[in-house]
N, C-alpha and C positions, 0 to 999 in steps of 0.2 A: 373635391370640387363645392361647387357652391350653387345654390337654386335660388331661379326666379321668381318672385310674387307672382300672385295668380293673374291670369291676364284673359281677356276675351280671346281664344285663338278657333271660334267658327266651330267648335265640337259641344256636341252635349258636355260635355264629362272630361275633364281631363283623366280619369281614369276610370275605366267598368270594370269589376271584377266579378268574375262571374264561380258562384258560389259564396254562403256564407259560414263553412266550416271554419279553422282554426287558420288555416293560411290565407283562407278570403278575408275573414274580420282582421286579422292583422295586417294583411296589406291595404284596405281601405282605410281603418285608423291611424297608418302610416301614413297615409297621402294626406289625408285630412289634416292630421298635424304639420305639415307642409304646405296649410292651407291652399291645398288643390280638391277640386270640384270634383268627389266620387260619387260612384254610386254601388250598392251589389245587388246581383243579378241573383234572385235563389227560386229554384222551381218547387219546393217543399211547398208545403201552407207554414212553415215554419222555419226561421232561421237557425241556425246552429250546426247544419250538415249531418251526416251521418253521427260525427264525431259526439254528437248531444241527442241525435233523434232517434237513431237506432245502434250503434256503436258502444265508444268507450264511455259514455255516462251511464246509460242503461244499464250495460252488463258491468259494470264496476259497482254500480247500486244494489244490483241484483245480488252481486258477491256479499256485498256487507248484510243485506236484509238475511239470506240465506243463513252468514257465520253468525248472524243475533241470534234468529229464529230458532236454528236448530243446536242451540249452544256449543255449538263444535270447538271455540276456544278455550272453553272454561272445563273443558271435558277433563283436562291435566290435574284442573283442582277438583272438582265435584266426583270424579268420577265418568267413565263410559259412558254410563246410562242417560245421564243429564241430560235434557232438553229443556229448553227453553215456553215451546207449544209443543204438543204431541203430534195434532194434525197438521200442518201446515197447506196452506192450499196458494195455487196462483194471485191469488185476489190479495192476499198478506201480503206476498212479494210485490204487485203489480201497484198498491197502493205508494207504498216508498217513492219508487221507482217515477209515478206520474211526478208527484211533489217534486223529486228534485229536480227532474228534465226541466218540468216549467219555469221553475226557480231559475235555471239557467238559461235558457229561453230569456226569459224578463230581463236576464243580467246582459246579455247581449243587447235584445235590442232597446235597452238604454244605454248603451255603450254606441249604438248606430247614433241617436237621436241625439245625443251629447256629443256627438261632431260632426252633426252636421250630413250624414252620408245616407244618401237617398237608396231606399228598398225597394226594387224592381220586381216583382212578382211576375213568376211565370219562366219558361224554356228556353234557352238563347240558344241561340245558332248562326253562326258568320254568315254574312249575303259577301262583304268584302272585308279585308283586312281590318276597315276600322269602321266596320258600320255590323252592329248588331240585331237579329229581327228576335223580339219577345213575346214570345206567346203565353200569354196568361192562361186559367184555367179553365173562364168562357170562352175559350177558341179566338178572344181577339188580338191580334197581332199588332207591335209596334216597334219602332222603329230608335235607334241610338246610335250617336255617332263617338268614337271614340277616340282622342291623341293615344293614350295608351294601355293595353286589356291585361288583365293576370286571370290566364284559365286556372281556378282551383276547385274545378267541379268537382274531388274526391274518388271516389270507389263505387264499387257495387261486388255482391258475390256473383264467383263465379260458377256457371252455371254450365257444367259438360251435357255435351248433347245428348247421352245415353241415360241421363237420369233425369226422369220426368217427376219434378219439383209440384207440388199442389197447396203449398202451405196449410195443411194441414197435417198429414202422417211423414210428409219427404220434404225437409226445410233446410234451407238456409241460414243464414247468418241474420239476415233482418227479421227473417218470421219468429226464428226462436225467443226473440224478443220482444215482438208486436202479436204474434197471431196464434202462442201454443196458450190452449185453454184449460190444461190440466196438467198436474204436475205425473208425467209416465214411470210407469211400474220397471219399462225396461225402455233402454234406447243405447241402437248404434250408433257413434261415430267416425265420422269416415275422416280423417284427416288428425295425425297428431301434432298438427303445429300448434301455435301460442292458442288463436282461437280455439280451435278442439280442445284442447289441454284445460284450457281456462272452461270451459262450458262443462268438460268431462268429472272435472272437480267439482265446480257447483251440484250438479247433477246427483253426484256421489254421495254428497254432504247430507242431499237431502233424503238418501237411502233411493236412489234410484238404481238398479243393477244394471254399470256402464259396460259395452263392449266400445273400444278403439281399436280400431284399422287404418291399418297405413302402410303402403307400397315399401317404405323406407324404414332399415333396420332398427333402427331407435330417436327415440321424440328427442325435439328439440336440440338437435347435436350442434347447436352453433352454442351451447351453453357447457358451463362448469360440466365434467362429468361426475365427482362427488356430489354434486348439488340436482342432479338430473337423477342418481341413485337413490339419494335421500327422498323427491320427489315422488318417482316411480313406487319406492318402498311404502310410504304416506299412500299412494292412491291404492297399492294393491291390498292395502290395512280396509281401505273403503269397500273394498269388494269390486274394484276397478279391474276387468279382465283386458291385456292388450293383443293383439294377432298382429307383428308386425311383420313385411317382408309379404303379405297379403294385399291381393287387386280385388276391388270390387268389378264384379261385370255386369250384373243386374240390384236393381232396388225395385222392387214391386209392392204396391197397395194389397192387401186384403182386405177379407171380413175381419179377421184377428188385428190386423194392424197392419205391421211390414215385412218382408222377406228379404232377406240381402243377402244375393250371391258372391262367392270368392271364386276367384280363379282357380284354388285349388281343389273347387269342389264343397266346401264348407257352407252351409244356408247357417245364416242366424234370424232365429225371428224377434222382432221387438214392437213395441204399442209405436215407437217412433224413430223415426233417422233423421239426424242430423248432419248434413254433407258440408262440410267445412273444406273447400277445392279452394282457396286462397280468394281471393278480389283482383278485377280488374279495374283500370280507369274508368268512369265515367263520362267519356268522349265520341259515342256513336252519336249522339243528338246535336253533336256541336259542328258539322258541316266545316272542319277543319281544311277539307279542301277547298273550299271560298276563303278562305286566308292564306293558303299557300304550304297549308302544316298538314303534316301525317301523325299519327301514330303507331306503336307496333301493333303485335298482336296479339297482347293483353292490354292495347287501351292507353298505354304509356308515350306523354311527352317527352320528347328529348330536349335538354337546355343544358346550358353550360353552368360554368361556375358561380354567376349572377341571376344563375335562374332563366336567363334570358333564351328562347325557342330560336328556331333558323330566323325568322321574321322579328326584325330587332326593336318593334314595338311593343312586341305579344310575349308576355314571360307566363309560367306556368309553376306552380309549387304545390306541395301537399303531396296526397295519393296520388295523383296523377302522374308525376312524376316519377313514380318507382321509391324502391327504398331509401330510408328505410320507415315509412310508411307509419311515422308515429306521429300522433297529435303536440307532442313541444316541438319535436322536429318541422311537422309542418309549420306550425305558427310561426318559428323564426323565419323560414324558408320566404313565407308571404311578405315579412317585414321588410328583409332581406331582398326582396324583387322588389318591392314601392321604393326603396332608398337607392337603386340602381336606377330605376326607371326616373327618377327626380335629380340626379344627378349628388344622392347626398352620400358622404362617405359614412362605409358602416363596416366594421370589424368582419369578417367570414366568420361563419359559425364553427367552433371548435369540434375535431374528429374524436374529442373524449365525449361520446355518448352514452347518456347512461339507457339500459335497456331494462323493461320492468313487464315482467309476466304474472298478470294478475292470477293467479292459479291460486287452492287452498292448500296449501299455505302458498305466499308471493316468492314473486326470485326477481331479482335486480343482480345487475352485475354493470362495473364499468371498466373499459381497458381490455387487456391479451386474457385469452383462458389458458389452461396448463398446455394442453393440447396444442395449441397455435406455437406457442413458445418453443416445445417440442419439435415442432414441423421446422421450426426457424432458426433451429439450434440454438438457442439463447438460453442459458444458465439461471437457476433460478430458485429460490427457496419459500417456504410455504408456511405462513401463521395462519393457525385455526381456533376460534373462540365458538364454544357450545353456548348457545342462549341456558342452556341446563344448569351451569357455571357461574351467570349472573344473578344477583340477589332479584334481577327486575324479571329474570325470565321465567323464576321459582313464584314470584308475585303471579304473573300473567299466566301461569301454567304452561308455560313454551317447553317442552321437552325435546323438541326436536329441529329449533332453529338453528344458526350458524352462521357466522360472517367467517370471509376466507382470505387474507393479503395473499398475493405472489410478489414478492419481495425479490429484486435486482441483487445479488451479493456483492457485487463490489461498492457501492456506496447505497443500498437503503433503500434505494428509492421503489414506492409503488408502481408494477407494472401490470397490477390489475385487483381486484375487489369485487368478490361475490359475498352476497348475501342471500338468506332463504329462512323463512319465517315469518312471523310476523314483522311487519313494520318495514320490510325489507327496501321498499320502491323510498322511503324517507331514509334509513339509515344508509343506503348506498352516495349518499350526496355526501358524506363528509369524507367517504373515502375519493369521489370525484375532486371536491376542493383541493387536499391535500393534493392529489395526482395531478391537478392544474397548475397547482403554485410549485410542483418541483418537491414537495417533501416527499421524507422519508421515515424510514420506521423508527426514529430518535424521537423525531419531533411528536409520534403518538405515543412514543413511553412515555416521555416527558409533557406530556399534557396531561390534565387534572380535568377528568367528564363528571359531570354531574352524577350522583349516584342516590338513588340505584336507576340505571337506564341502561336500555339495549345499547347506546353509543360506547358503552363501558369495552362492549367487545374487541374494539377498535384497539385500544389499553393491552386485553390478552392475547389476542391474536397476534398484535405487533411483539411483545415479549415471547410467544411461542416462537415466531420465527427469528428475533433475535439471539435465543437460546442454540438454536441450531445452527444459524450462522457463526456463533462464537465456538461450539465444537467442531466445525470443519476447520476451522483457523485454529486449533489448538492440537489439531491432527498433523495439520500442513507447519506447524511447528518444530516438531519433534523430528 
């Protein structure tokens, strides 16, 4: 396809994007690169959306600050009692978090200014399919018209009706980042999903006694079982208590903190309860019906493969369209939506998406798990390399990390790559690249990696898989 140069079409903007998170940024910048008049509407006082202000960036910065201040990643070298600072406060963690968040906001602001993208402060709602009312913090209202719209309003914490959140002792995922005033001695985390487990590992590293409650029978069931066993062992070693198959019926604030009641009758006292019940699309204030749109019961908007909604000139991208709700995929969805909106050919996203869980230690994977392949009756072999076998692992004091390759017996193709431990979310991209290009274990065996590195794990794991496959072929040959 081709696109037309910028023309005066009678609209205030050729593209208005609602939200300045990863999806919104990329959509607006892509439109600007195509010389289109683009604007972003942002209801927060700062750009970046939940990703920069309450979610991904602050939580991951908090994680790194905790690892550094507690000396957790050095205990394999200096002993289990090693600690950089004896008494760690919320202020110690918040200083670094504020620095990183403000710098990231600055990067985004500079990018928008360089690309001549207007930033319209306020909360947007549809007046009609091509008109938005924007109400700023002084309650002043203005209307803007748009030839095309991208809804990238993101998501917000889900609030079950039976839980009385108060921002002090009964917290959601925004509160835990923004409002927590001191490190609790005890905490109940309701929900063993990604966010719940990430924070469970962070608080446990700080010495907080953590209890995780979830109605499901296991944690992170979509991950590789071997990796999850390793994570669960590590968390138990940090004194995390798991209550699986348990449902919370009530959470009550008391003079001493909180009391959580389970359907089984158990009661758990704690200083703080962190309720991690998932997130919902932030669409309630958009007046979607005025644009001819609807959202589902979780606030999500349905889109096609080009991120078009049922109204042809309105697109949606990012958390507001649901799974996978990752900052990385949201950014690409926003870019692709803008490309389609202005007739620019663009390759659709690869199905080979990497997933990263920033627990301590971190987890990342791409491709299939053993469980999925077994359910699909697809044969495979496994090759594993433990960090403790690598010189770099010894240098880092990493005695629990691993890289696991799942390999097709016939041609040696990689079917899945799973990493656990330091740098897992970086290490996994080597496997992603090899898989994306149709590579095999032979490529990894023949490749020379820098020494000493964690990347060497790929060679060790590939050799492990190849030796197992050779043993099977020798039996078949007899």
